[in-house]
C-alpha positions in Angstrom: 12.7 47.1 -44.1 13.3 49.0 -40.8 13.4 47.0 -37.6 13.4 48.1 -34.0 15.0 45.6 -31.7 14.4 45.7 -28.0 16.3 43.7 -25.5 15.8 43.3 -21.7 19.1 41.7 -20.7 20.4 40.7 -17.3 21.8 44.1 -16.4 20.6 46.6 -19.0 18.0 47.7 -21.5 19.1 47.8 -25.1 17.7 49.0 -28.4 18.9 48.7 -32.0 17.7 50.2 -35.2 18.4 47.8 -38.1 17.7 48.3 -41.8 17.6 45.2 -44.0 19.8 46.9 -46.7 21.9 49.4 -44.7 22.5 47.1 -41.6 22.9 48.4 -38.1 21.9 52.1 -37.9 22.4 52.7 -34.2 22.5 50.9 -30.8 21.6 52.3 -27.4 22.4 50.6 -24.1 21.1 51.8 -20.7 21.9 50.1 -17.4 18.8 49.5 -15.3 18.3 52.2 -12.7 19.4 51.4 -9.1 15.7 51.7 -8.1 14.8 48.7 -10.4 16.9 46.1 -8.7 20.3 44.5 -8.4 20.8 41.9 -11.2 19.5 39.1 -8.9 16.0 40.5 -8.5 14.1 43.3 -10.2 10.8 45.2 -10.2 9.6 43.6 -13.4 7.4 46.4 -14.6 10.1 48.9 -13.9 12.7 47.2 -16.1 10.1 46.6 -18.9 9.3 50.4 -18.7 13.0 51.2 -18.9 13.4 48.9 -21.9 10.6 50.7 -23.7 12.0 54.1 -22.7 15.4 53.0 -24.2 13.6 52.2 -27.5 11.7 55.5 -27.4 15.0 57.4 -26.8 16.7 55.7 -29.8 13.7 56.3 -32.1 13.6 60.0 -31.1 17.3 60.5 -31.6 16.8 59.4 -35.3 13.4 61.1 -35.7 11.8 57.7 -36.5 8.1 57.4 -36.1 7.5 54.3 -38.2 9.2 50.9 -38.2 8.1 47.8 -40.1 8.7 45.3 -37.3 9.7 45.2 -33.6 11.9 42.2 -32.7 12.5 41.4 -29.1 15.2 39.6 -27.1 16.0 38.8 -23.5 17.7 36.1 -21.5 17.0 32.4 -21.8 14.1 31.2 -19.5 16.5 31.5 -16.5 14.2 33.6 -14.4 10.9 33.6 -12.5 8.1 36.1 -12.3 4.9 35.0 -10.6 1.6 36.6 -11.7 -1.9 36.9 -10.3 -5.2 36.1 -12.2 -4.9 39.5 -14.0 -1.3 38.7 -15.0 0.0 41.4 -12.6 3.3 40.6 -10.8 2.9 39.3 -7.2 6.7 38.9 -6.8 9.9 40.5 -7.9 11.5 39.1 -11.0 14.2 36.6 -10.0 17.0 36.2 -12.6 19.5 33.4 -12.9 21.8 35.3 -10.5 19.4 34.8 -7.6 20.6 31.7 -5.7 18.1 31.8 -2.9 16.7 28.4 -4.1 20.0 26.7 -3.4 18.8 25.0 -0.3 15.9 23.5 -2.2 17.9 22.4 -5.3 20.6 20.9 -3.0 17.9 18.7 -1.4 16.4 17.6 -4.7 19.8 16.7 -6.2 20.2 14.0 -3.6 17.6 12.0 -5.6 20.0 10.9 -8.3 17.3 9.2 -10.4 15.2 12.4 -10.5 18.3 14.5 -11.1 19.3 12.5 -14.2 15.7 11.8 -15.4 14.7 15.4 -15.6 18.0 16.3 -17.2 17.5 13.6 -19.9 13.9 14.9 -20.5 14.4 18.6 -20.4 18.1 19.2 -21.0 18.2 21.2 -17.8 19.9 20.0 -14.6 18.4 20.7 -11.1 19.8 24.1 -10.4 18.7 27.6 -9.1 19.2 28.9 -12.7 16.0 27.4 -13.9 12.4 28.6 -13.6 11.1 25.2 -12.4 13.4 25.2 -9.3 12.9 28.8 -8.5 9.1 28.1 -8.4 9.5 24.9 -6.4 11.5 26.8 -3.8 8.8 29.5 -3.6 6.1 26.9 -3.3 7.8 25.0 -0.5 8.2 28.3 1.4 4.5 29.2 1.1 4.9 32.1 -1.3 2.6 31.1 -4.1 -0.9 31.6 -2.6 -1.9 34.4 -5.1 -0.1 32.9 -8.1 -2.2 32.1 -11.1 0.5 32.2 -13.8 4.2 31.5 -14.0 6.2 33.8 -16.2 9.8 34.6 -17.1 11.7 37.7 -18.2 11.3 37.2 -22.0 7.7 36.2 -22.1 6.8 39.1 -19.8 8.6 41.5 -22.1 6.5 40.2 -25.0 3.3 40.4 -22.9 4.0 44.0 -22.0 4.5 44.9 -25.7 1.5 43.0 -27.0 -0.9 41.7 -24.3 -0.2 38.2 -25.7 1.0 35.7 -23.0 3.1 33.5 -25.3 6.7 32.2 -25.4 8.9 30.7 -28.0 9.7 27.0 -27.4 13.4 27.8 -27.9 13.5 30.5 -25.2 11.5 28.6 -22.6 13.4 25.4 -23.2 15.9 26.8 -20.8 13.4 27.0 -18.0 13.2 23.4 -17.0 9.5 22.8 -17.9 9.8 21.9 -21.6 10.6 18.4 -22.9 13.4 18.9 -25.3 12.4 15.8 -27.3 8.6 16.4 -27.7 8.8 20.2 -27.6 5.8 20.3 -25.3 5.5 20.8 -21.6 7.1 17.9 -19.7 4.6 16.0 -17.6 7.2 15.0 -15.0 8.4 18.6 -14.5 4.8 19.8 -14.1 4.2 17.1 -11.6 7.3 18.1 -9.5 6.2 21.7 -9.6 2.5 20.8 -8.9 1.2 23.0 -11.7 -0.9 22.6 -14.8 -0.1 23.8 -18.4 -2.7 26.6 -18.2 -0.5 28.4 -15.7 2.3 28.7 -18.3 2.5 30.9 -21.5 1.2 29.6 -24.8 4.0 27.7 -26.7 4.8 29.2 -30.1 7.5 29.0 -32.8 10.4 31.4 -33.0 8.8 33.3 -36.0 5.5 34.0 -34.2 4.3 37.6 -34.8 1.5 39.5 -33.1 0.4 43.2 -33.1 2.0 45.9 -30.9 -0.5 47.1 -28.3 -1.7 50.7 -28.3 -0.2 51.2 -24.8 3.3 50.1 -25.8 2.9 52.0 -29.1 2.1 55.2 -27.2 5.3 54.9 -25.2 7.5 54.1 -28.2 5.9 56.7 -30.4 5.2 54.3 -33.3 2.0 52.9 -34.8 0.0 50.3 -32.8 -0.5 47.1 -34.7 3.1 47.0 -35.8 4.2 43.3 -36.0 6.1 42.2 -32.9 8.3 39.1 -33.1 8.1 36.8 -30.1 11.1 37.2 -27.7 14.2 35.2 -28.5 16.8 34.2 -26.0 20.1 36.1 -26.1 22.2 32.9 -26.4 20.2 31.6 -29.3 20.2 35.0 -31.0 23.9 35.2 -30.6 24.1 31.9 -32.4 22.0 33.2 -35.2 24.1 36.4 -35.6 27.4 34.4 -35.5 26.3 32.2 -38.5 26.7 29.2 -36.2 23.6 27.4 -37.3 25.1 26.9 -40.7 28.7 26.0 -39.8 30.5 24.0 -37.1 31.4 27.1 -35.0 31.4 27.4 -31.2 30.1 30.7 -29.9 31.3 31.9 -26.6 29.7 34.9 -24.8 31.6 36.4 -22.0 29.6 39.1 -20.3 28.2 39.2 -16.7 28.2 35.4 -16.9 29.5 33.2 -19.7 28.2 30.6 -22.1 29.5 28.4 -24.9 27.3 26.9 -27.5 27.4 24.7 -30.5 24.5 23.8 -32.9 23.3 20.2 -33.3 20.7 18.5 -35.4 19.2 16.6 -32.4 19.2 16.9 -28.6 22.7 16.1 -27.3 23.1 15.2 -23.7 25.8 13.9 -21.4 25.3 10.6 -19.5 25.2 12.6 -16.3 24.0 16.2 -15.8 26.9 18.4 -16.7 26.1 20.3 -19.9 22.7 21.6 -21.1 20.8 21.3 -24.3 18.2 23.8 -25.4 16.0 24.2 -28.5 17.4 26.4 -31.3 15.6 27.5 -34.4 14.8 25.9 -37.8 14.7 22.4 -36.3 18.0 22.6 -34.6 19.2 22.4 -31.0 22.0 24.1 -29.1 24.3 22.1 -26.8 26.6 23.8 -24.4 27.6 25.0 -21.0 27.2 28.1 -18.9 29.2 29.5 -16.0 27.9 31.9 -13.3 31.3 33.7 -13.0 32.7 35.9 -15.8 32.5 39.6 -16.1 30.9 39.8 -12.6 34.2 38.3 -11.2 36.2 41.0 -13.0 33.9 43.7 -11.7 34.1 42.3 -8.2 37.9 42.2 -8.3 38.2 45.6 -9.9 35.7 47.5 -7.8 35.6 45.7 -4.4 39.1 44.4 -4.1 41.4 46.6 -6.2 39.4 49.8 -5.7 39.2 50.4 -9.4 39.0 54.1 -10.3 39.6 56.4 -13.2 43.4 56.5 -12.5 43.7 52.8 -13.4 42.4 51.9 -16.9 41.5 48.6 -18.4 44.6 49.0 -20.6 46.7 49.4 -17.4 45.3 46.2 -16.0 46.0 44.3 -19.2 49.5 45.6 -19.3 50.1 44.6 -15.7 48.5 41.1 -16.3 50.7 40.7 -19.3 53.7 41.2 -17.0 52.3 38.6 -14.6 52.2 36.1 -17.5 55.8 36.8 -18.2 56.8 36.3 -14.6 54.9 33.0 -14.6 53.6 33.2 -11.1 50.1 34.1 -9.9 47.5 32.8 -7.6 44.9 30.2 -8.7 41.3 31.5 -8.7 38.1 29.5 -8.6 35.5 31.9 -10.1 32.4 30.9 -8.1 31.3 34.2 -6.5 27.8 33.5 -7.7 27.8 29.8 -7.2 28.5 27.2 -9.9 26.5 26.3 -13.0 28.5 24.0 -15.3 30.0 21.6 -14.9 29.1 20.7 -11.3 25.7 22.6 -11.0 26.5 23.3 -7.3 24.7 26.5 -6.3 26.5 26.4 -2.9 30.0 26.4 -4.3 32.0 29.5 -3.5 35.0 31.4 -5.0 38.5 31.0 -3.6 42.0 32.3 -4.3 44.9 29.8 -3.7 48.7 30.1 -3.6 48.8 33.8 -2.6 52.2 35.1 -1.7 53.4 38.2 0.0 54.9 39.6 -3.2 51.8 39.2 -5.3 50.4 42.6 -6.5 47.1 43.8 -7.9 48.0 42.7 -11.4 48.7 39.2 -10.2 45.2 39.1 -8.7 43.7 40.5 -11.9 45.5 37.9 -14.0 44.3 35.1 -11.7 40.6 36.2 -12.2 40.9 36.4 -16.0 42.5 33.0 -16.0 40.1 31.4 -13.5 37.1 32.4 -15.6 38.6 30.8 -18.7 39.6 27.7 -16.8 36.0 27.2 -15.7 35.0 27.5 -19.3 37.8 25.0 -20.3 36.2 22.5 -17.9 33.0 23.0 -19.8 34.6 22.7 -23.2 36.3 19.4 -22.3 33.0 17.9 -21.3 30.9 19.4 -24.2 33.1 18.4 -27.2 33.1 14.6 -26.6 29.3 14.4 -26.5 28.9 16.7 -29.6 31.4 14.4 -31.4 33.9 16.8 -33.0 35.7 20.0 -32.1 34.6 23.3 -33.8 36.5 25.0 -36.6 37.0 28.0 -34.4 35.5 30.0 -31.5 33.4 33.1 -32.2 33.6 35.2 -29.1 31.6 38.2 -28.0 30.7 40.3 -25.0 32.7 42.4 -22.5 35.8 40.2 -23.1 36.2 42.0 -26.5 37.4 45.1 -24.5 40.5 43.2 -23.4 42.8 42.0 -26.2 45.0 40.3 -23.6 42.0 38.2 -22.3 41.2 37.2 -25.9 44.8 36.0 -26.5 44.6 34.0 -23.2 41.4 32.4 -24.4 42.9 31.3 -27.7 45.9 29.7 -26.0 43.8 28.0 -23.3 41.3 26.5 -25.7 43.9 25.7 -28.4 41.8 27.2 -31.1 41.6 30.4 -33.2 39.4 32.9 -31.5 37.5 35.4 -33.7 35.6 38.5 -32.8 33.1 40.2 -35.1 33.3 43.5 -33.4 29.7 43.1 -32.3 29.2 44.0 -28.7 25.5 43.3 -29.0 25.3 40.2 -31.2 22.0 39.1 -29.6 20.3 42.2 -30.9 21.6 41.5 -34.4 20.4 37.9 -34.2 16.9 39.1 -33.2 16.9 41.5 -36.3 17.8 38.5 -38.5 15.0 36.5 -37.0 12.7 39.4 -37.7 13.7 39.4 -41.3 13.1 35.6 -41.5 9.6 36.0 -40.0 8.9 38.8 -42.5 10.0 36.6 -45.4 13.1 38.6 -46.3 15.6 35.8 -45.3 15.1 32.2 -46.4 17.1 30.6 -43.6 19.3 31.8 -40.8 21.7 29.0 -41.9 22.6 31.2 -44.8 24.1 33.8 -42.5 27.9 33.9 -42.7 30.2 34.4 -39.8 31.6 37.9 -39.2 35.3 37.5 -38.4 36.8 40.9 -37.9 39.9 40.0 -35.8 41.6 36.8 -34.9 43.7 35.6 -32.0 45.8 32.5 -32.6 47.0 30.1 -29.8 50.5 31.0 -28.4 52.4 27.7 -28.6 55.1 29.0 -26.3 52.5 29.5 -23.5 50.6 26.3 -24.0 52.5 24.2 -21.5 52.4 27.0 -19.0 48.6 27.2 -19.0 48.3 23.4 -19.1 50.2 23.1 -15.9 48.2 25.8 -14.2 45.0 24.2 -15.4 46.0 21.0 -13.7 46.5 23.0 -10.5 43.1 24.6 -11.0 41.4 21.2 -11.4 43.1 19.9 -8.2 41.8 22.8 -6.2 38.4 22.5 -7.8 38.1 18.8 -6.9 39.3 19.4 -3.4 
């Protein structure tokens, strides 16, 4: 069985060819063009076209004109695209990185009862990340006059491929509109937004299939009517590919932003909004946390502060940061250049560098950024594990962090757990392929998928106390 996987991620279009017996044949990744947008907002049709073009290029490279199934993937429902009566965009696509709704969410969070009630019902705190609050902000600023439908990045990708305006319950559970207990639209969330269910996509299961449209087929160069799997969320698909629905494994994705996830058999929520809980697959849920600052902080430091260029490689930066670790002296960094998601859900929080000295160099700053990103995730870990009930066996880590062995070793020591990588830079694509096989009847259950553990980083006991003391400093500055 040959599967084409298409993914519209936060920053790029991706395509994978996967064969059920041979495995991954090829992967192609294309950053969105500058004309399409800037991560925070996009021309929705442009990035969907670029996703299709990426798939077309990959198929052409391998002279493929027939696939058995198209599987799709995108971000969780952390976005907003408003459509008119003909389902044409009347706004730019706003991703999780757009924090323009912060002034609105800050106001609504003052209602503590509403803040906690919606969290307990939907698993989503009041924050600019979520579709619900992006829409409420637009409505309060008079920008919804021509809006007939509310869409997100994943369901619009599926619509462009099939003409079917549907969304998986799992994917949209991270938008703020779905009740995580009833798995239907939440009446309170709809009331707050002032909308009716017919403005939202049709809710379907994660194995829902529908035919590829003739228009999309013409672009891709394959047969119209080819089954297309409803779009899965990148975080959930990562969980599938990591074998984390069948074992007590925490997955940690560190890309533009970062997220940690652990599978549960029922909704698991904190007493007060700090973590999130979304719907998984096969009757399971995913509890976890997400941060707004990760690879974007590294890019910001490297490009805008350090003037990163070809004369300074990632290996050079790692070597320099390793020397900083041996010196034992570096600034403390709060990684909130894009606001805060977990644990405080404060869209207005900003980044800061503390304890800078005249003798600190570029490598000290780089080390501080790597450490600050992990300390923010450690905050999330310390909140998530008690409500889940037990620590994981190990952490399966993926994303851009895999390019830095030094950063991986830091993660193992800070979390105090073995950190495994599977060598899969695009685990979400592989998870979508597995879900395609499940939908086609070639896999009985994704719980049968075994973890891929290619390399392992163990905690460094000699550095444990060092990081613990610095983490205490980080928390003091965070609370202040």
